C-alpha positions in Angstrom: 0.0 0.0 0.0 1.2 3.5 -0.8 0.4 6.7 1.1 0.3 9.9 -0.9 1.7 12.7 1.1 2.3 16.1 -0.6 5.7 17.6 -0.4 6.9 21.1 -1.3 9.8 21.5 -3.8 12.4 23.7 -2.1 15.3 23.3 -4.6 15.9 22.0 -8.1 19.2 20.7 -9.5 18.6 19.5 -13.1 16.1 16.6 -13.0 16.4 16.2 -9.2 14.3 18.2 -6.7 14.7 18.6 -3.0 11.2 18.1 -1.5 10.2 19.0 2.0 7.8 16.6 3.6 7.0 18.4 6.9 10.6 19.1 7.8 12.1 16.0 6.3 13.8 16.7 3.0 14.4 14.1 0.3 15.8 14.0 -3.2 13.1 13.3 -5.8 13.3 12.7 -9.5 11.4 15.3 -11.6 11.7 13.5 -15.0 7.9 12.9 -15.2 7.0 16.5 -14.5 9.4 18.8 -16.3 7.4 21.9 -15.6 7.9 21.7 -11.8 9.4 24.8 -10.1 10.5 25.7 -6.6 7.4 26.3 -4.4 5.3 23.7 -6.2 3.7 20.8 -4.3 4.1 17.3 -5.6 3.0 13.7 -4.9 5.9 11.3 -4.9 6.0 7.5 -5.6 9.1 5.4 -5.5 11.3 8.5 -5.6 9.6 10.1 -8.6 7.3 13.2 -8.6 4.2 11.8 -10.3 1.6 14.6 -9.8 1.7 18.3 -9.3 -0.9 19.8 -6.8 -2.0 23.3 -6.3 -1.2 24.8 -2.9 -4.8 24.7 -1.7 -5.3 21.0 -2.5 -1.9 20.2 -0.9 -2.9 22.0 2.3 -6.3 20.2 2.4 -4.5 16.8 2.2 -2.0 17.8 4.8 -4.8 18.9 7.2 -6.6 15.6 6.7 -3.4 13.8 7.6 -3.1 15.9 10.7 -6.6 14.8 11.7 -5.7 11.2 11.2 -2.6 11.5 13.3 -4.5 13.3 16.0 -7.1 10.6 16.1 -4.5 7.9 16.4 -2.7 9.7 19.2 -5.8 10.5 21.2 
């Protein structure tokens, strides 16, 4: 099973982006989405950015994840 968590692109070096997932930064391949720029939100699968999200949708998803985590903790 895969979990789709949005991350924010904070740096781009060629076809590799540095994506911030809530403070954890990972290298991500951008080959499948050549129009990505710094500040965009992406969904990543197996190290590749596979979908670009607008900021509003990304924040909705992140808020939903926060609710899930809160429910699991409480």
